[in-house]
C-alpha positions as CSV (number, residue, x, y, z in Angstrom):
1,M,40.3,-35.0,-7.6
2,P,40.0,-31.4,-6.4
3,L,43.1,-29.3,-6.9
4,A,44.6,-26.3,-5.2
5,P,45.0,-23.4,-7.7
6,E,48.8,-23.5,-7.5
7,Y,48.9,-27.0,-8.9
8,L,46.5,-26.4,-11.8
9,H,49.3,-25.5,-14.2
10,M,51.0,-28.9,-13.5
11,V,47.8,-30.8,-14.6
12,H,47.3,-28.5,-17.6
13,P,50.8,-27.3,-18.7
14,G,51.1,-24.6,-21.3
15,V,47.5,-23.7,-21.0
16,I,46.0,-20.1,-20.7
17,F,43.1,-19.8,-18.2
18,H,40.2,-17.4,-18.8
19,A,38.1,-16.7,-15.7
20,L,34.5,-15.9,-15.2
21,L,33.9,-14.2,-11.8
22,Y,30.6,-14.5,-9.9
23,G,29.5,-12.8,-6.7
24,R,26.2,-12.8,-4.9
25,N,24.7,-11.8,-1.5
26,S,21.0,-11.6,-0.3
27,R,21.2,-8.8,2.2
28,D,23.6,-7.7,4.9
29,P,22.1,-4.9,7.0
30,K,24.6,-5.4,9.9
31,K,27.6,-5.5,7.5
32,R,28.8,-8.8,9.0
33,G,29.0,-10.8,5.7
34,R,30.9,-10.6,2.5
35,S,29.6,-8.0,0.1
36,V,29.4,-8.7,-3.6
37,E,32.3,-6.3,-4.2
38,A,34.4,-8.0,-1.5
39,Q,33.8,-11.4,-3.1
40,L,34.8,-10.1,-6.5
41,H,37.8,-8.5,-5.0
42,D,39.0,-11.8,-3.6
43,G,38.3,-13.4,-7.0
44,R,40.4,-10.8,-8.7
45,D,43.3,-11.3,-6.3
46,L,43.1,-15.1,-6.9
47,C,43.2,-14.6,-10.7
48,D,46.1,-12.1,-10.5
49,R,48.1,-14.4,-8.3
50,F,47.8,-17.4,-10.7
51,E,47.7,-15.3,-13.9
52,W,44.2,-16.2,-14.9
53,H,42.8,-13.7,-17.4
54,I,39.4,-12.3,-16.3
55,V,37.0,-12.1,-19.3
56,D,33.8,-11.2,-17.5
57,E,32.2,-10.6,-14.1
58,F,28.7,-11.4,-12.9
59,K,27.0,-10.2,-9.7
60,D,23.6,-10.5,-8.1
61,A,23.2,-8.1,-5.2
62,G,20.3,-8.5,-2.7
63,L,19.1,-11.8,-4.2
64,S,18.6,-15.2,-2.5
65,A,19.9,-18.3,-4.1
66,S,17.6,-20.7,-2.2
67,R,14.5,-22.4,-3.5
68,H,12.4,-19.9,-1.6
69,A,13.7,-17.0,-3.6
70,R,11.0,-14.7,-5.1
71,R,13.1,-13.2,-7.8
72,E,15.3,-14.7,-10.5
73,R,19.1,-14.1,-10.4
74,D,19.6,-12.4,-13.8
75,D,23.4,-12.5,-13.6
76,F,23.5,-16.2,-12.6
77,E,21.4,-16.9,-15.7
78,A,23.8,-14.8,-17.7
79,L,26.7,-16.8,-16.2
80,L,25.2,-20.0,-17.3
81,D,24.7,-18.6,-20.8
82,A,28.3,-17.5,-20.9
83,I,29.5,-21.0,-19.9
84,E,27.3,-22.8,-22.4
85,N,27.7,-20.4,-25.3
86,G,31.2,-19.0,-24.7
87,P,33.9,-19.3,-27.4
88,T,36.1,-22.5,-27.6
89,I,39.7,-21.3,-28.1
90,P,42.5,-23.7,-28.7
91,G,45.0,-23.7,-25.8
92,V,42.5,-21.9,-23.5
93,I,40.6,-23.4,-20.5
94,R,37.8,-21.4,-18.9
95,I,37.3,-21.4,-15.2
96,C,34.3,-20.2,-13.2
97,V,35.4,-18.5,-9.9
98,A,33.3,-17.6,-6.8
99,Y,34.0,-17.0,-3.1
100,E,32.2,-20.1,-1.8
101,A,29.7,-22.7,-3.0
102,S,26.7,-21.0,-1.4
103,R,27.4,-18.0,-3.7
104,Y,26.6,-20.1,-6.7
105,Y,23.6,-22.1,-5.3
106,R,21.7,-22.9,-2.2
107,D,19.4,-25.5,-3.8
108,L,20.3,-28.6,-5.6
109,E,18.4,-27.7,-8.8
110,A,20.7,-24.6,-9.3
111,Y,23.7,-26.8,-8.6
112,V,22.7,-29.4,-11.2
113,R,22.2,-26.7,-13.8
114,L,25.7,-25.2,-13.1
115,R,27.3,-28.6,-13.0
116,N,25.8,-29.7,-16.3
117,A,26.8,-26.4,-18.0
118,C,30.4,-26.7,-16.8
119,Y,30.5,-30.4,-17.7
120,N,29.2,-29.9,-21.2
121,A,31.4,-26.9,-21.9
122,N,34.6,-28.3,-20.2
123,V,34.7,-25.4,-17.8
124,L,36.4,-25.7,-14.5
125,L,34.7,-24.6,-11.2
126,C,36.5,-22.8,-8.4
127,Y,35.3,-21.8,-5.0
128,N,36.8,-21.8,-1.4
129,G,40.2,-21.7,-3.1
130,T,39.7,-25.1,-4.7
131,V,39.4,-26.1,-8.4
132,Y,37.0,-28.8,-9.5
133,D,36.9,-30.6,-12.9
134,L,33.3,-31.7,-13.2
135,S,34.2,-34.3,-15.9
136,K,35.7,-36.3,-13.0
137,R,33.6,-38.5,-10.7
138,E,35.4,-37.5,-7.5
139,D,34.9,-33.8,-8.2
140,R,31.2,-34.2,-9.0
141,K,30.8,-36.0,-5.8
142,A,32.6,-33.4,-3.8
143,T,30.7,-30.5,-5.3
144,A,27.4,-32.3,-4.8
145,Q,28.1,-32.8,-1.1
146,D,28.9,-29.1,-0.8
147,A,25.6,-28.3,-2.6
148,I,23.7,-30.5,-0.2
149,A,25.4,-28.7,2.7
150,A,24.6,-25.3,1.3
151,E,21.0,-26.2,0.8
152,D,20.7,-27.6,4.3
153,E,22.3,-24.4,5.7
154,V,19.8,-22.2,4.0
155,E,16.9,-24.4,5.1
156,G,18.2,-24.1,8.7
157,I,18.4,-20.3,8.2
158,R,14.9,-20.2,6.9
159,D,13.5,-22.3,9.8
160,R,15.2,-19.9,12.3
161,N,13.9,-16.9,10.4
162,V,10.3,-18.3,10.5
163,R,10.6,-19.0,14.2
164,T,12.1,-15.6,14.9
165,A,9.3,-13.9,12.8
166,R,6.7,-15.8,14.9
167,Q,8.3,-14.9,18.2
168,T,8.9,-11.3,17.1
169,A,5.2,-11.0,16.1
170,E,4.0,-12.5,19.4
171,K,6.0,-9.8,21.2
172,G,4.8,-7.1,18.8
173,G,8.4,-6.5,17.5
174,V,9.7,-4.8,14.4
175,W,9.7,-6.8,11.2
176,G,9.8,-6.2,7.5
177,K,10.1,-2.9,5.6
178,V,10.1,0.4,7.5
179,P,6.7,2.1,7.1
180,F,6.8,5.6,5.7
181,G,6.5,7.9,8.8
182,Y,8.9,5.9,10.9
183,F,12.6,5.2,11.0
184,R,14.7,2.6,12.8
185,K,17.5,3.2,15.2
186,Y,20.5,0.8,15.3
187,D,23.3,0.6,17.8
188,P,26.3,2.1,16.0
189,N,28.7,-0.4,17.5
190,T,26.8,-3.7,17.3
191,G,24.4,-3.0,14.5
192,E,21.5,-4.3,16.6
193,L,18.1,-2.8,16.3
194,V,17.2,-0.4,19.1
195,G,13.7,0.5,18.1
196,Q,11.3,2.0,15.6
197,V,10.3,5.7,16.2
198,E,8.3,8.3,14.5
199,H,10.0,10.4,11.8
200,T,9.6,14.1,12.7
201,T,8.8,15.1,9.1
202,H,7.1,12.1,7.6
203,G,4.9,11.2,10.6
204,P,2.8,14.3,10.4
205,I,2.5,13.8,6.6
206,V,0.8,10.4,7.2
207,L,-1.7,12.0,9.6
208,K,-2.4,14.8,7.2
209,A,-3.0,12.2,4.4
210,L,-5.5,10.4,6.6
211,Q,-7.3,13.7,7.3
212,H,-7.3,14.5,3.6
213,I,-9.3,11.3,2.8
214,D,-11.5,11.7,5.9
215,G,-12.4,15.2,4.7
216,G,-13.7,13.9,1.3
217,G,-10.4,14.2,-0.7
218,S,-9.5,11.7,-3.4
219,I,-6.6,9.4,-3.7
220,N,-5.5,11.1,-6.9
221,S,-5.3,14.6,-5.4
222,L,-3.4,13.2,-2.4
223,V,-0.9,11.5,-4.7
224,Q,-0.4,14.7,-6.6
225,S,0.1,16.7,-3.3
226,L,2.7,14.2,-2.1
227,K,4.6,14.4,-5.3
228,R,4.7,18.2,-5.1
229,D,5.9,18.2,-1.5
230,P,9.7,17.9,-1.2
231,S,9.5,16.8,2.4
232,A,7.3,13.8,1.4
233,V,10.0,12.1,-0.7
234,R,10.0,8.4,0.1
235,P,13.2,7.0,1.6
236,D,13.2,4.2,-0.9
237,G,13.2,6.6,-3.8
238,A,9.9,5.3,-5.2
239,D,7.4,7.7,-6.7
240,W,4.1,8.0,-5.0
241,N,1.2,6.3,-6.8
242,D,-2.3,5.1,-5.9
243,N,-1.2,1.7,-4.6
244,L,1.6,3.1,-2.4
245,V,-0.8,5.7,-0.9
246,K,-3.6,3.2,-0.2
247,Y,-1.0,0.8,1.4
248,M,0.1,3.6,3.6
249,L,-3.4,4.7,4.6
250,L,-4.5,1.1,5.5
251,N,-1.3,0.2,7.5
252,R,-2.2,-0.5,11.1
253,A,1.4,0.0,12.1
254,Y,0.5,3.7,12.5
255,L,-1.8,2.6,15.3
256,G,1.1,0.9,17.1
257,E,-0.1,-2.5,16.0
258,R,1.8,-5.5,14.6
259,L,0.0,-7.7,12.1
260,H,0.9,-11.4,11.8
261,H,-1.2,-13.8,9.7
262,G,-4.1,-11.3,9.9
263,Q,-4.0,-11.0,13.7
264,A,-3.2,-7.6,15.3
265,R,-1.1,-7.3,18.4
266,K,0.2,-4.4,20.4
267,A,3.5,-3.3,18.9
268,T,6.7,-2.3,20.7
269,W,6.6,1.1,18.9
270,A,4.2,4.0,19.7
271,P,1.4,5.0,17.4
272,L,1.9,8.2,15.3
273,K,1.1,11.4,17.2
274,G,-2.6,12.1,16.6
275,L,-3.5,8.5,16.2
276,E,-2.8,7.4,19.8
277,T,-6.1,8.8,21.0
278,T,-9.7,7.5,20.7
279,E,-10.4,10.2,18.2
280,G,-7.3,9.3,16.2
281,R,-8.3,5.6,16.0
282,A,-11.7,6.6,14.9
283,L,-10.2,8.7,12.1
284,F,-8.1,5.8,11.0
285,R,-11.1,3.5,11.0
286,R,-13.2,5.9,9.0
287,V,-10.5,6.1,6.3
288,T,-10.2,2.3,6.2
289,K,-13.9,2.1,5.7
290,I,-13.8,4.7,2.8
291,L,-10.9,2.9,1.1
292,T,-12.3,-0.7,1.5
293,D,-16.0,0.0,0.9
294,P,-16.9,-1.7,-2.5
295,A,-19.8,0.7,-2.8
296,R,-17.4,3.4,-3.8
297,G,-16.5,1.6,-7.0
298,G,-12.8,2.4,-6.7
299,Q,-13.3,6.2,-6.8
300,Y,-13.6,5.9,-10.6
301,D,-14.2,9.6,-11.1
302,S,-11.7,11.1,-8.6
303,R,-9.9,12.9,-11.4
304,A,-13.1,14.7,-12.6
305,A,-12.7,18.5,-13.1
306,H,-16.4,19.3,-13.2
307,L,-19.0,19.2,-10.5
308,L,-21.5,16.8,-12.1
309,S,-19.3,14.9,-14.6
310,H,-20.0,11.2,-14.2
311,L,-22.4,12.0,-11.3
312,G,-25.5,13.2,-13.1
313,L,-27.6,10.7,-15.1
314,C,-29.4,11.0,-18.4
315,G,-33.1,10.4,-17.6
316,E,-34.1,9.8,-21.3
317,C,-32.0,6.6,-21.8
318,P,-33.4,3.3,-20.3
319,D,-30.1,2.4,-18.7
320,E,-29.4,6.0,-17.4
321,P,-25.8,6.6,-18.6
322,V,-23.8,9.2,-16.8
323,L,-23.5,12.8,-18.0
324,K,-20.1,13.8,-19.3
325,A,-18.5,17.2,-19.6
326,D,-17.8,18.6,-23.1
327,K,-17.5,21.8,-25.0
328,R,-20.1,23.2,-27.5
329,H,-18.5,23.5,-30.9
330,R,-19.9,26.9,-32.0
331,D,-18.7,28.9,-28.9
332,K,-16.7,26.4,-26.8
333,A,-19.1,26.8,-23.9
334,R,-18.9,24.1,-21.3
335,I,-21.8,21.7,-21.3
336,Y,-22.9,18.4,-19.9
337,R,-24.3,15.8,-22.3
338,C,-25.6,12.2,-22.3
339,G,-22.6,9.9,-22.2
340,D,-24.2,7.5,-24.8
341,K,-26.4,9.2,-27.4
342,R,-25.1,12.7,-26.8
343,D,-28.7,14.0,-27.5
344,V,-29.4,15.5,-24.1
345,R,-27.3,18.5,-23.1
346,I,-27.3,21.6,-21.0
347,L,-24.9,24.4,-20.1
348,A,-22.7,23.2,-17.3
349,D,-22.7,26.4,-15.2
350,Q,-26.5,26.5,-15.4
351,L,-26.9,22.9,-14.2
352,D,-24.2,23.3,-11.5
353,A,-25.9,26.3,-10.0
354,Y,-29.4,24.7,-10.1
355,V,-28.1,21.5,-8.4
356,E,-26.1,23.4,-5.8
357,E,-29.0,25.6,-4.8
358,G,-31.3,22.5,-4.6
359,L,-28.8,20.7,-2.3
360,L,-28.3,23.7,-0.1
361,S,-32.1,24.3,0.2
362,W,-32.4,20.6,1.4
363,L,-29.6,21.0,3.9
364,R,-31.0,24.2,5.3
365,R,-34.0,22.2,6.4
366,K,-31.9,20.5,9.0
367,E,-34.7,18.5,10.7
368,L,-35.8,17.1,7.3
369,A,-32.2,16.3,6.3
370,R,-31.5,14.6,9.6
371,A,-34.7,12.6,9.4
372,A,-33.8,11.4,6.0
373,L,-30.3,10.4,6.9
374,I,-31.2,9.0,10.3
375,P,-34.8,7.7,10.0
376,D,-35.3,6.6,13.7
377,Q,-33.5,9.4,15.5
378,A,-34.9,8.5,18.9
379,K,-33.6,4.9,18.6
380,A,-30.3,6.1,17.2
381,R,-29.9,8.6,20.1
382,K,-30.5,5.8,22.6
383,E,-28.0,3.5,21.0
384,V,-25.4,6.3,20.8
385,E,-25.9,7.1,24.5
386,Q,-25.5,3.4,25.5
387,A,-22.4,2.9,23.3
388,Q,-20.9,6.2,24.4
389,E,-21.4,5.4,28.1
390,L,-19.6,2.0,27.7
391,L,-16.9,3.6,25.6
392,T,-16.3,6.2,28.3
393,V,-15.9,3.4,31.0
394,Y,-13.4,1.4,28.9
395,T,-11.4,4.6,27.9
396,E,-11.2,5.8,31.5
397,E,-10.1,2.3,32.7
398,L,-7.4,2.2,30.1
399,E,-6.2,5.7,30.9
400,E,-6.1,4.8,34.6
401,A,-3.9,1.8,33.8
402,R,-1.5,3.9,31.8
403,R,-1.4,6.5,34.6
404,L,-0.5,3.8,37.1
405,N,2.3,2.5,34.8
406,R,3.7,6.1,34.6
407,T,3.6,6.5,38.4
408,R,6.6,5.2,40.4
409,N,6.8,4.0,44.0
410,E,9.6,4.8,46.4
411,Q,11.8,2.1,44.9
412,G,11.3,3.6,41.4
413,R,9.1,0.8,40.1
414,P,5.8,1.5,38.3
415,L,2.6,0.9,40.3
416,L,1.4,-1.2,37.3
417,S,3.9,-3.3,35.4
418,L,4.4,-2.9,31.6
419,T,3.3,-6.6,31.2
420,V,0.0,-6.0,33.0
421,L,-0.5,-2.8,31.0
422,S,0.1,-4.6,27.7
423,E,-2.5,-7.2,28.7
424,K,-4.9,-4.5,29.7
425,E,-4.5,-2.7,26.3
426,L,-4.9,-6.0,24.4
427,D,-8.1,-6.5,26.2
428,L,-9.6,-3.0,26.0
429,L,-8.4,-1.6,22.7
430,P,-10.4,-4.0,20.5
431,K,-13.5,-3.3,22.7
432,I,-13.0,0.5,22.3
433,E,-12.5,0.2,18.6
434,E,-15.7,-2.0,18.3
435,L,-17.7,0.7,20.2
436,E,-16.3,3.4,18.0
437,H,-17.4,1.4,14.9
438,R,-20.9,0.9,16.5
439,L,-21.2,4.7,17.1
440,Q,-20.4,5.4,13.4
441,A,-22.7,2.6,12.2
442,V,-25.7,3.9,14.1
443,T,-26.0,6.8,11.7
444,G,-23.9,5.6,8.8
445,V,-23.4,9.3,7.9
446,P,-19.9,10.2,6.6
447,L,-18.0,12.8,8.4
448,L,-18.3,15.3,5.6
449,I,-22.1,15.1,5.6
450,Q,-22.1,15.4,9.4
451,Q,-20.2,18.6,9.2
452,L,-22.6,20.1,6.7
453,L,-25.6,19.1,8.8
454,A,-24.0,20.7,11.9
455,A,-22.9,23.9,10.2
456,T,-24.7,27.0,11.4
457,D,-24.2,28.6,7.9
458,V,-24.5,25.8,5.3
459,D,-23.8,28.1,2.4
460,A,-20.5,29.4,3.8
461,S,-19.5,25.8,4.7
462,W,-20.3,24.6,1.2
463,E,-18.2,27.4,-0.4
464,K,-15.2,26.3,1.7
465,L,-15.3,22.8,0.3
466,T,-13.0,21.6,-2.5
467,L,-14.5,20.4,-5.8
468,E,-13.9,16.8,-4.9
469,Q,-15.5,17.3,-1.4
470,K,-18.6,18.8,-3.1
471,R,-18.8,15.9,-5.5
472,E,-18.6,13.5,-2.6
473,A,-21.4,15.3,-0.8
474,L,-23.6,15.2,-3.9
475,R,-22.8,11.5,-4.4
476,Q,-24.0,10.7,-0.9
477,I,-27.1,13.0,-0.8
478,V,-28.7,13.4,-4.2
479,T,-29.2,11.7,-7.6
480,V,-29.4,14.2,-10.5
481,R,-31.3,13.3,-13.7
482,L,-31.4,15.5,-16.8
483,Y,-34.1,15.3,-19.5
484,K,-34.6,17.0,-22.9
485,A,-36.0,20.5,-23.1
486,S,-39.6,20.7,-24.4
487,R,-38.3,22.2,-27.7
488,P,-35.0,23.0,-29.3
489,G,-33.4,26.4,-28.3
490,V,-34.8,26.5,-24.8
491,R,-32.1,27.8,-22.6
492,K,-33.7,28.0,-19.1
493,I,-34.3,25.0,-16.9
494,E,-38.0,24.2,-17.4
495,P,-40.0,22.5,-14.6
496,G,-39.3,18.8,-14.7
497,R,-36.2,19.0,-16.9
498,V,-33.9,18.4,-13.9
499,K,-35.0,16.0,-11.2
500,L,-33.3,15.8,-7.8
501,S,-33.9,12.6,-5.9
502,F,-32.6,13.1,-2.4
503,F,-31.5,10.4,0.0
504,G,-34.4,8.4,1.4
505,T,-36.8,9.3,-1.5
506,P,-37.8,7.3,-4.5
507,G,-35.3,7.6,-7.3
508,F,-32.2,8.0,-5.2
509,K,-29.4,5.7,-6.1
510,A,-26.7,4.5,-3.8
511,P,-23.2,5.7,-4.8
512,H,-22.1,2.3,-6.1
513,S,-24.9,2.1,-8.6
514,R,-24.4,5.5,-10.3
515,A,-22.7,4.3,-13.4
516,R,-25.0,2.5,-15.9
517,A,-27.3,1.0,-13.4
518,N,-29.8,-1.4,-15.1
519,V,-33.0,0.1,-13.7
520,P,-36.0,1.6,-15.4
521,S,-35.6,5.3,-16.1
522,Q,-37.9,7.7,-14.2
523,R,-40.5,9.5,-16.3
524,R,-40.4,13.3,-16.4
525,A,-42.4,14.8,-13.7
526,P,-45.6,16.4,-15.0
527,G,-46.1,20.0,-14.3
528,G,-43.9,22.2,-12.2
529,G,-41.5,20.5,-9.8
530,G,-38.0,19.4,-10.3
531,S,-37.4,17.5,-7.0
532,E,-38.7,14.3,-5.6
């Protein structure tokens, strides 16, 4: 039968006890439970009191012991290994010590593994200040009942957590990991959550990151910028990478929304400053479209250091491979060459200048450019006017509701309750966002291209763009094809050697089909003319 530790020496007289200590907790943000160190401290006191020699300690911090656990408990596995493969010493009995049964296990499978290990190795089990000999029927029964109780307890905890998560989601409450850009305030006395508020330093960094992508910047350059910025260090200590940046940029928590099973609800926290307006939501939606659009092909060339590398195509090869940047062996001059056969090449500076001038000439003819990008401008203008008129109505209605909520009567109560305002926002915000989406879809023109079309001085605006912004504009507006010169040694660009196929004309390829598209190559244009 189970024994109190003080009687153990009477059952096993003249025996030395070697102890294996184990401690575990899942998480304890409110500091109400027993930390791993506190559990081990209690175990050390117990061993000191009864002169058990501690031979090893095992601890799993922040890990669940239930069947719902997502990560293995490495030290629990090490404990089992120590029990099963530990040395057998004459006159020595080993004893495994933990604070309580639930530290060892919260599901029956883990209990059975520990029981079998102790049974086969003649190791005693101790928890809750009681020692069990698992070679005895009564002790196996007692520990099995404790294991059932521990599993039932964790199932009850999980059911409550699931229910709490659902109720919290329905109210738009805080849940899960803190998004970069926010921090959570807790009551210093009770440890209860007060709310989630914008971080004064990190919040503006998130907005700046969204604007970077909206302006044609790449994920890679954004990652490098965040890594260089000391104020952008993540609270969890993780280094910025592509996945973390994309997760941040797509997180609707910054709009003051709470997602639960794919459904967005108004959250209890405020949107980041700059995203609470109609323009801010439109900015977020544009970035979401950029990052989730399969036509972008994962931004495979966002690290390119040259204007036309992986953008231009070789017109001589049937499958039109991309042009790659290289250096000429004899003088190290920078060139573009066919990515496959390497038999078509041209000086990079020469091709860059030719293509840039061709693009700027096309953009300077604003009516032609707009007509190509927006074929039916009259229809588009009418759709824009209708959508904008309805958007204005919804926006004004929402602003009036918010104004009434801020206005107090003589008794100090708002003219419109927070509950009614929340219902109004839940009704109008999706409609406003849908209209914003419709306005963008009417033209389908990215913000970067819209800015170039609207610029009074296209050349000056072009020079202000970064390399990646220029590449993005080229990707959206023109397809560049390079052909062989008429004879070896020709340095200038002959008529027909470079063909520029602009948006809306034969030969233009959508951005997603730039790399190795399986289409027939275009024949060199006869005579003088390098554009289609």
